[in-house]
C-alpha positions as CSV (number, residue, x, y, z in Angstrom):
1,M,10.0,-26.7,10.6
2,R,12.9,-24.4,9.8
3,N,15.4,-26.7,11.5
4,T,13.9,-29.7,9.8
5,F,14.4,-28.3,6.4
6,V,17.9,-27.1,7.0
7,S,18.9,-30.5,8.5
8,C,17.3,-32.5,5.7
9,A,19.3,-30.6,3.0
10,A,22.5,-30.1,5.0
11,E,24.3,-33.1,3.5
12,R,23.7,-31.8,0.0
13,D,24.6,-28.2,0.7
14,T,27.8,-27.2,-1.0
15,G,27.9,-23.8,0.6
16,G,28.7,-20.5,-1.1
17,V,26.4,-17.8,-2.2
18,F,23.8,-20.3,-3.6
19,S,23.8,-22.6,-0.6
20,F,20.5,-24.3,0.5
21,R,20.6,-22.1,3.6
22,A,20.8,-18.9,1.4
23,V,17.9,-20.1,-0.8
24,Y,15.8,-21.0,2.3
25,D,16.5,-17.6,3.8
26,G,15.5,-16.0,0.5
27,Y,12.2,-18.0,0.6
28,R,11.5,-16.8,4.1
29,A,12.0,-13.2,3.1
30,C,9.9,-13.7,0.0
31,R,6.9,-15.2,1.7
32,R,6.6,-12.3,4.2
33,R,3.0,-11.0,3.9
34,K,2.5,-13.2,0.8
35,R,1.7,-16.6,2.3
36,G,-2.0,-16.2,1.4
37,T,-1.4,-15.9,-2.3
38,A,-2.1,-18.8,-4.6
39,N,1.4,-18.6,-6.1
40,A,3.0,-18.9,-2.7
41,Q,0.8,-21.8,-1.6
42,R,1.6,-23.7,-4.7
43,Y,5.3,-23.3,-4.0
44,E,4.8,-24.4,-0.4
45,R,3.0,-27.6,-1.3
46,R,6.4,-29.0,-2.4
47,L,8.5,-26.6,-0.5
48,L,11.6,-28.8,0.2
49,D,11.7,-30.0,-3.4
50,H,11.5,-26.5,-4.7
51,L,14.2,-25.2,-2.4
52,V,16.6,-28.0,-3.2
53,D,15.9,-27.8,-7.0
54,T,16.5,-24.0,-6.9
55,A,19.7,-24.3,-4.9
56,E,21.1,-27.0,-7.2
57,A,20.1,-25.1,-10.4
58,L,21.9,-22.0,-9.2
59,Q,25.0,-24.0,-8.2
60,R,25.0,-25.7,-11.6
61,R,24.3,-22.4,-13.3
62,D,21.4,-23.9,-15.3
63,Y,18.7,-21.8,-13.5
64,A,16.4,-20.0,-15.9
65,P,13.7,-17.5,-14.9
66,S,10.1,-18.3,-15.5
67,R,7.7,-16.1,-17.5
68,S,6.5,-13.0,-15.6
69,L,2.9,-11.8,-15.3
70,C,2.2,-8.3,-16.6
71,F,-0.8,-6.3,-15.4
72,V,-1.6,-2.6,-15.6
73,A,-1.7,-0.3,-12.5
74,R,-3.9,2.7,-13.0
75,Q,-2.8,4.8,-10.0
76,P,-1.2,7.3,-10.0
77,K,-0.7,6.8,-13.8
78,A,-1.3,3.8,-16.1
79,R,1.9,1.7,-16.2
80,E,3.0,-1.9,-16.7
81,I,3.8,-3.9,-13.6
82,H,5.7,-7.1,-14.1
83,A,5.2,-9.7,-11.3
84,A,7.9,-12.5,-11.3
85,D,6.9,-16.0,-10.4
86,F,7.2,-16.8,-6.7
87,S,10.2,-19.2,-7.4
88,D,12.0,-16.3,-9.2
89,R,11.2,-13.9,-6.4
90,V,13.0,-16.4,-4.0
91,V,16.1,-16.1,-6.2
92,H,15.8,-12.3,-6.2
93,H,15.8,-12.4,-2.4
94,V,19.0,-14.5,-2.6
95,L,20.8,-12.0,-4.9
96,V,19.7,-8.6,-3.7
97,P,20.8,-8.8,0.0
98,R,24.3,-10.0,-1.1
99,L,24.6,-7.0,-3.4
100,E,23.0,-4.6,-0.9
101,A,25.7,-5.5,1.7
102,L,28.4,-4.4,-0.9
103,F,26.6,-1.2,-2.1
104,E,25.2,0.2,1.1
105,P,28.5,1.6,2.3
106,V,28.9,3.6,-1.0
107,F,25.3,4.9,-1.2
108,I,24.8,8.4,0.0
109,D,22.9,8.8,3.3
110,D,20.2,10.9,1.6
111,L,19.0,8.1,-0.8
112,Y,15.6,7.2,0.6
113,S,14.1,4.6,-1.9
114,N,14.0,0.9,-1.1
115,R,16.4,1.0,1.8
116,K,15.9,-0.1,5.4
117,G,15.3,2.8,7.8
118,K,14.5,5.2,4.9
119,G,11.2,5.6,2.9
120,T,8.9,8.3,1.8
121,H,8.1,9.8,5.2
122,A,11.8,10.1,6.1
123,A,12.5,11.7,2.8
124,V,9.8,14.4,3.2
125,E,11.0,15.1,6.7
126,R,14.5,15.5,5.5
127,L,13.5,17.8,2.7
128,G,11.7,20.0,5.3
129,A,14.8,20.0,7.4
130,F,16.9,21.1,4.4
131,M,14.5,23.9,3.7
132,R,14.7,25.1,7.3
133,S,18.4,24.9,7.3
134,V,19.1,26.8,4.1
135,S,16.5,29.5,4.9
136,D,17.6,29.7,8.5
137,N,14.1,29.0,9.7
138,G,12.6,31.5,7.3
139,K,15.0,34.4,8.0
140,R,16.5,34.5,4.5
141,P,15.3,33.4,1.0
142,A,16.0,29.9,-0.1
143,W,15.1,28.0,-3.3
144,F,14.6,24.4,-4.3
145,L,15.3,22.6,-7.6
146,Q,13.1,19.5,-8.2
147,L,14.0,17.3,-11.1
148,D,12.8,13.9,-12.4
149,V,14.2,11.5,-14.9
150,R,12.1,10.9,-18.0
151,N,10.9,7.3,-18.5
152,F,13.6,6.1,-16.1
153,F,13.1,2.4,-15.9
154,N,12.7,1.9,-19.6
155,R,15.9,3.9,-20.4
156,I,18.3,2.1,-18.0
157,D,21.1,0.7,-20.1
158,Q,21.6,-2.9,-19.1
159,A,25.2,-3.1,-20.2
160,L,26.2,0.0,-18.2
161,L,24.3,-1.3,-15.2
162,F,26.1,-4.6,-15.4
163,R,29.5,-2.8,-15.6
164,L,28.6,-0.8,-12.5
165,V,27.8,-4.0,-10.6
166,N,30.9,-5.7,-11.7
167,R,33.0,-2.7,-10.8
168,R,31.7,-2.9,-7.2
169,L,32.3,-6.7,-7.1
170,K,35.9,-6.2,-8.2
171,K,36.5,-3.7,-5.5
172,A,34.9,-6.0,-2.9
173,V,37.2,-8.8,-4.0
174,D,40.2,-6.5,-3.9
175,G,39.1,-5.4,-0.4
176,A,38.7,-9.0,0.8
177,L,35.0,-8.4,1.5
178,I,34.1,-11.4,-0.7
179,D,36.1,-14.1,-2.5
180,A,36.4,-14.3,-6.3
181,A,34.1,-17.3,-6.5
182,E,31.2,-15.4,-4.9
183,A,31.9,-12.4,-7.1
184,R,31.6,-14.7,-10.2
185,D,28.4,-16.2,-9.0
186,L,26.8,-12.8,-8.2
187,S,28.0,-11.4,-11.6
188,W,26.5,-14.5,-13.5
189,L,23.1,-14.2,-11.8
190,T,23.0,-10.4,-12.3
191,H,23.7,-10.9,-16.0
192,L,21.1,-13.7,-16.4
193,L,18.3,-11.6,-14.8
194,L,19.2,-8.5,-16.8
195,K,19.0,-10.4,-20.1
196,Q,15.6,-11.9,-19.4
197,D,13.5,-11.6,-22.5
198,F,10.3,-9.8,-21.5
199,K,9.1,-9.3,-25.1
200,H,8.5,-13.1,-25.6
201,E,8.4,-14.4,-22.0
202,T,5.5,-12.5,-20.5
203,L,2.0,-13.5,-19.7
204,Y,-0.5,-10.7,-19.7
205,R,-3.2,-10.4,-17.0
206,C,-4.8,-7.4,-18.5
207,T,-7.2,-6.7,-21.4
208,P,-5.9,-5.0,-24.6
209,Q,-8.0,-2.0,-23.6
210,E,-6.2,-1.8,-20.3
211,L,-2.8,-2.2,-22.0
212,D,-3.7,0.6,-24.4
213,R,-3.9,3.0,-21.4
214,V,-0.1,2.7,-21.1
215,P,1.7,4.9,-23.6
216,P,3.9,2.8,-26.0
217,Y,7.1,4.5,-24.8
218,K,6.4,3.4,-21.3
219,R,6.0,-0.3,-22.2
220,L,9.0,-2.5,-21.5
221,T,8.3,-4.6,-24.6
222,E,8.8,-1.4,-26.7
223,A,12.1,-0.5,-25.1
224,P,15.1,-0.6,-27.4
225,P,17.3,-3.7,-27.2
226,G,19.5,-3.7,-24.1
227,K,17.4,-1.1,-22.4
228,G,14.9,-1.2,-19.5
229,L,14.1,-3.0,-16.3
230,P,10.7,-4.4,-15.2
231,I,8.8,-2.3,-12.8
232,G,7.7,-4.4,-9.8
233,N,10.7,-6.7,-9.3
234,L,12.9,-6.4,-6.2
235,T,16.0,-6.5,-8.4
236,S,14.8,-3.5,-10.4
237,Q,14.2,-1.4,-7.3
238,F,17.8,-2.2,-6.1
239,Y,19.4,-1.7,-9.6
240,A,17.7,1.7,-9.9
241,N,19.6,2.8,-6.8
242,V,22.9,1.4,-8.2
243,Y,22.4,3.1,-11.6
244,L,21.6,6.5,-10.1
245,N,24.3,6.2,-7.4
246,E,26.5,7.7,-10.1
247,L,24.3,10.8,-10.2
248,D,24.3,10.9,-6.3
249,Q,28.1,10.9,-6.2
250,F,28.4,13.5,-8.9
251,V,26.0,15.9,-7.1
252,K,27.6,15.4,-3.7
253,H,31.2,15.3,-4.7
254,G,31.3,16.9,-8.1
255,L,28.8,19.8,-7.5
256,K,29.5,19.9,-3.8
257,C,25.8,20.2,-3.1
258,R,25.1,19.7,0.6
259,H,21.3,19.7,0.5
260,Y,20.4,17.0,-1.9
261,L,18.2,14.0,-1.6
262,R,16.7,11.4,-4.0
263,Y,13.8,8.9,-4.0
264,V,14.1,6.6,-7.1
265,D,14.3,9.0,-10.0
266,D,12.8,12.1,-8.2
267,F,15.4,14.3,-6.6
268,V,15.6,17.8,-5.0
269,L,18.4,20.2,-4.4
270,V,18.1,23.2,-2.0
271,H,20.3,26.3,-2.0
272,E,20.1,30.0,-1.2
273,S,20.9,31.0,-4.8
274,P,18.6,30.3,-7.7
275,A,21.4,31.1,-10.1
276,Q,23.5,28.3,-8.5
277,L,20.6,25.9,-8.8
278,H,20.1,26.8,-12.4
279,D,23.8,26.1,-13.1
280,W,23.6,22.8,-11.3
281,E,20.5,21.9,-13.4
282,R,22.5,22.4,-16.6
283,R,25.4,20.3,-15.4
284,I,23.2,17.5,-14.1
285,E,21.4,17.4,-17.5
286,A,24.8,17.0,-19.2
287,F,26.0,14.4,-16.8
288,L,22.9,12.2,-17.2
289,A,23.1,12.4,-21.0
290,E,26.8,11.7,-21.2
291,R,27.3,9.2,-18.4
292,L,24.0,7.4,-17.9
293,M,22.2,7.9,-21.2
294,L,19.2,9.5,-19.5
295,E,17.4,12.8,-19.8
296,L,15.3,15.0,-17.5
297,K,11.6,15.5,-17.7
298,P,10.7,19.0,-19.1
299,D,8.6,19.9,-16.0
300,R,11.4,21.1,-13.8
301,R,10.7,23.2,-10.8
302,L,12.9,26.0,-9.5
303,R,11.0,27.9,-6.9
304,P,11.2,29.5,-3.5
305,V,10.9,27.0,-0.6
306,T,7.9,29.0,0.6
307,D,6.0,27.8,-2.5
308,G,6.3,24.2,-1.3
309,S,7.7,21.2,-3.1
310,D,5.2,18.7,-4.5
311,F,7.2,15.6,-3.4
312,L,6.1,12.0,-2.6
313,G,2.5,12.8,-2.0
314,Y,3.0,15.9,0.1
315,I,3.4,19.6,-0.4
316,V,6.6,20.2,1.6
317,R,7.3,23.6,3.1
318,P,9.9,24.6,5.6
319,R,7.7,24.6,8.7
320,Y,4.8,22.2,7.7
321,R,3.6,20.0,4.9
322,L,0.2,19.4,3.3
323,V,-1.3,16.4,1.6
324,R,-1.0,16.5,-2.2
325,R,-4.3,17.3,-4.0
326,R,-4.0,14.3,-6.3
327,V,-3.7,12.0,-3.2
328,V,-7.0,13.4,-1.9
329,G,-8.6,13.0,-5.3
330,N,-7.4,9.4,-5.3
331,L,-9.1,8.8,-1.9
332,R,-12.3,10.3,-3.3
333,E,-12.2,7.8,-6.2
334,R,-11.5,4.9,-3.8
335,L,-14.4,5.7,-1.5
336,A,-17.0,6.4,-4.3
337,P,-17.7,2.8,-5.3
338,F,-18.4,1.7,-1.7
339,E,-20.6,4.8,-1.2
340,R,-22.6,4.1,-4.4
341,V,-23.3,0.5,-3.5
342,A,-23.6,0.6,0.3
343,V,-24.8,4.0,1.4
344,T,-28.1,5.9,1.0
345,A,-29.4,9.0,2.8
346,T,-31.1,6.8,5.4
347,S,-29.4,3.4,5.3
348,L,-26.0,1.7,5.4
349,R,-25.4,-1.9,4.2
350,L,-22.1,-3.7,5.2
351,Q,-20.8,-6.8,3.4
352,A,-17.7,-8.2,5.0
353,A,-15.4,-8.1,1.9
354,A,-16.4,-4.6,0.9
355,R,-16.2,-3.4,4.5
356,D,-12.7,-4.8,5.0
357,R,-11.4,-3.3,1.8
358,L,-12.8,0.0,2.8
359,R,-11.1,-0.2,6.2
360,A,-7.7,-1.1,4.5
361,V,-8.0,1.8,2.0
362,L,-9.1,4.4,4.6
363,A,-6.4,3.3,7.1
364,S,-3.7,3.6,4.4
365,Y,-4.7,7.1,3.4
366,L,-5.2,8.3,7.0
367,G,-1.8,6.9,7.8
368,H,-0.4,9.0,4.9
369,F,-2.4,12.1,6.2
370,A,-1.0,11.6,9.7
371,H,2.5,12.7,8.5
372,A,1.1,16.1,7.3
373,D,-0.8,19.0,8.8
374,A,-4.1,17.4,7.9
375,H,-6.3,17.8,11.0
376,R,-8.9,20.0,9.1
377,L,-8.6,17.8,6.1
378,V,-9.7,14.7,8.1
379,R,-12.4,16.6,9.9
380,R,-13.8,17.7,6.5
381,L,-13.5,14.2,5.2
382,F,-15.8,12.9,8.0
383,A,-18.1,15.9,7.8
384,V,-18.7,15.5,4.1
385,R,-19.3,11.8,4.4
386,P,-21.1,11.3,7.7
387,W,-21.3,7.5,7.2
388,L,-17.6,7.3,7.8
389,G,-18.2,8.5,11.3
390,V,-20.9,5.8,11.7
391,L,-18.4,3.1,10.8
392,F,-15.1,4.4,12.2
393,D,-13.6,6.3,15.2
394,W,-10.6,8.3,14.4
395,V,-8.9,9.1,17.7
396,A,-5.2,10.0,18.3
397,G,-4.3,8.9,14.8
398,A,-5.8,5.5,15.2
399,L,-8.7,4.2,13.0
400,G,-11.1,2.0,15.0
401,P,-14.1,0.1,13.6
402,R,-17.5,0.9,15.2
403,W,-19.2,-2.0,13.4
404,Q,-18.0,-4.4,16.1
405,P,-17.4,-4.1,19.9
406,P,-13.8,-3.5,20.9
407,S,-14.1,-6.2,23.6
408,V,-16.8,-8.9,24.3
409,T,-17.6,-10.9,27.3
410,S,-21.1,-12.1,26.5
411,L,-24.1,-11.7,24.2
412,R,-25.4,-9.1,26.6
413,S,-22.2,-7.1,26.2
414,Q,-22.5,-7.3,22.4
415,V,-26.1,-6.1,22.5
416,A,-25.3,-3.3,25.0
417,Y,-22.5,-2.1,22.7
418,F,-24.7,-1.8,19.6
419,R,-27.5,-0.1,21.5
420,Q,-25.1,2.6,22.7
421,A,-23.2,2.9,19.4
422,F,-26.2,3.2,17.1
423,E,-28.8,4.8,19.4
424,P,-31.8,5.3,18.9
425,A,-31.8,2.4,16.5
426,L,-33.4,-0.8,17.9
427,V,-31.1,-3.8,17.8
428,L,-32.0,-6.9,15.9
429,V,-29.5,-9.6,16.6
430,Q,-28.9,-12.9,14.8
431,L,-29.2,-16.1,16.9
432,G,-28.3,-18.9,14.6
433,N,-31.2,-19.1,12.1
434,R,-33.3,-16.6,14.0
435,V,-33.3,-12.8,14.4
436,A,-34.2,-11.5,17.9
437,A,-35.0,-8.4,19.8
438,F,-34.8,-8.0,23.6
439,E,-36.1,-5.7,26.4
440,A,-36.0,-2.1,25.3
441,D,-35.6,-2.9,21.7
442,L,-38.6,-5.3,21.8
443,R,-40.8,-2.7,23.6
444,Q,-39.8,0.0,21.1
445,A,-40.5,-2.3,18.2
446,L,-43.9,-3.3,19.5
447,A,-44.8,0.3,20.3
448,V,-44.2,1.3,16.7
449,A,-45.5,-2.0,15.1
450,P,-47.7,-3.9,17.5
451,W,-48.5,-6.4,14.8
452,L,-45.0,-7.8,15.2
453,E,-46.4,-9.8,18.2
454,R,-48.6,-11.6,15.7
455,W,-45.8,-12.2,13.1
456,S,-45.8,-15.7,11.8
457,Q,-43.4,-18.1,13.5
458,M,-42.6,-15.6,16.2
459,R,-41.5,-17.2,19.4
460,A,-40.3,-16.2,22.9
461,E,-36.6,-15.9,23.5
462,T,-34.8,-15.6,26.8
463,R,-31.0,-15.0,27.2
464,H,-29.0,-14.4,30.4
465,G,-28.9,-10.7,31.2
466,L,-31.2,-9.7,28.4
467,G,-34.5,-10.8,29.8
468,E,-37.5,-11.5,27.8
469,G,-37.4,-11.3,24.0
470,R,-38.9,-12.4,20.8
471,S,-37.4,-13.9,17.7
472,W,-38.4,-14.5,14.1
473,P,-36.9,-16.8,11.4
474,L,-33.9,-15.2,9.8
475,S,-35.5,-15.7,6.4
476,H,-38.2,-13.3,7.5
477,L,-35.7,-10.5,8.1
478,K,-36.3,-8.8,4.7
479,G,-40.0,-8.5,5.4
480,L,-39.5,-7.4,9.0
481,G,-37.1,-4.7,7.8
482,Q,-39.5,-3.4,5.2
483,S,-42.2,-3.1,7.9
484,L,-39.9,-1.2,10.2
485,R,-38.7,1.2,7.4
486,R,-42.3,1.9,6.4
487,A,-43.0,2.8,10.1
488,G,-39.9,5.0,10.1
489,Q,-38.4,3.0,12.9
490,P,-34.5,3.2,13.0
491,Y,-33.0,-0.2,13.5
492,C,-29.8,-2.1,13.0
493,F,-29.3,-5.8,12.1
494,I,-26.3,-7.5,13.9
495,A,-25.1,-10.5,12.0
496,E,-23.0,-13.5,13.2
497,E,-19.7,-13.6,11.5
498,G,-17.3,-16.3,12.6
499,W,-16.0,-16.9,16.1
500,L,-14.1,-15.0,18.7
501,P,-11.2,-16.5,20.7
502,G,-12.8,-18.6,23.4
503,G,-15.6,-19.9,21.2
504,M,-18.1,-17.1,21.3
505,K,-19.9,-16.0,18.2
506,R,-18.5,-12.8,16.6
507,R,-21.3,-10.3,15.8
508,V,-21.0,-7.3,13.6
509,L,-23.2,-4.6,12.1
510,R,-24.6,-5.7,8.8
511,Y,-27.3,-3.1,8.1
512,L,-28.4,0.2,9.6
513,F,-31.5,2.2,9.0
514,V,-31.4,5.7,10.6
515,G,-35.0,6.7,9.7
516,P,-36.3,9.7,7.8
517,N,-36.0,12.1,10.7
518,A,-32.4,11.3,11.6
519,P,-29.3,13.2,10.2
520,L,-28.5,12.1,6.7
521,L,-25.7,9.5,6.1
522,L,-24.7,11.3,2.9
523,G,-23.3,14.8,2.7
524,P,-25.1,17.7,1.0
525,A,-23.9,16.6,-2.5
526,G,-25.1,13.0,-2.1
527,P,-22.8,10.2,-3.5
528,G,-19.5,11.4,-4.8
529,G,-18.6,14.4,-2.7
530,A,-19.5,17.7,-1.1
531,V,-21.0,20.9,-2.5
532,G,-18.5,23.6,-2.3
533,A,-15.7,21.4,-1.0
534,P,-12.2,22.9,-1.6
535,S,-10.2,21.2,-4.3
536,S,-7.6,20.1,-1.7
537,T,-10.1,18.4,0.6
538,P,-12.3,15.3,0.1
């Protein structure tokens, strides 16, 4: 398909920075992990038309951005997020890589936000290395100064940012890195996107009550004229690095600070002298005010490295790092809704959508924990919420679901897996519009409730490798389950859910009843947390 699109438009492609090929490559980058969204699918229904129209509009310079969607994110703090239309994000992916290629050689190595090969985990690892280096592995005192820019994105001066981009473009032309025509095109598009009117060209996907959670000074629509960038756009992430590159150069070359790193507007300096750090703080504050029209947040931290730096979700110390308490608290909040709806002391109910959301959330947080010394934290998490251990295996840093077999060869292998995984629960398995029990499960059920043999519409079932069984209409499952629970019989219901490669039915745990005499699925505090749990653990 790629070659077809490129060939179809080749005759109309005028080349240059806004060529059809550039727009198509921008589309391919934009669609990554987004193809399932409604916005992307609408774009793809007339893909070739959209790509040609975008390329021609850019070449004629009559492209105009569409209205963005604004919603409110509540974690870690309430803030506006502006989501550009898919067609505009394609244009962003045309512009930003061209500018990145020009700015990457001048960015400092210890800038970790929104750059390939960098990121939060590399940043916290580097900070720990700085602490070890300055303290000589703990043999001498060392201090860190952690600073943050106040209301950064809403205070960026668009005119100054535009001058910084143009200055780099001029140097690139002088150095024969790009030609003058490309520089003019990049400058024009940068100016166009910076001047987008978000006050009058924004659709709100949030309620007035949700918007009220965002303080007025943090709203882009309340920013002074000529100030502010929308949080959420690819261009804004890149422009943030361009704007604060001036600070990076000042700290590295003006202050001669060797141990300095930055992630967006959060930056840390490490030195053996607290007096030197205090002097640097004063000079940085003056530089930001005079050159970038920014100011620091009042909560500045100048402390020994042994106290640990609260940085990017971790408490970073020279020899180890811990998970930040707020991150653990956020995980508690994310688990609580599932726990309230799906978990009781004796039962566990799994719906596919809620189960998959839970898995994604837990995998994300445990992936974050894996970069810290969090072994006891994870053990405590599973001990306080025993139902997590019922649903997941956490082995060697990998989260594996226990609600489905890792491999399947037959119905027999599926039943065998669930018998072993949820012993001593008897296994009720869906077979089309019937629910069946086989061999040991059937004998156990009949021993507890012999009347099951006389249940209405019961019939014999035989499956290869499972021997004799009985089945009942699936519509009778509710009554069957009530009878088993009254008898105190642990059981699990295994439901059909789609198909496996090769055409076999996929079967998953849908409901588990552990019985009144089994270990509780909830911790000692019931839904919401543990009694006596430390504040730094879930």
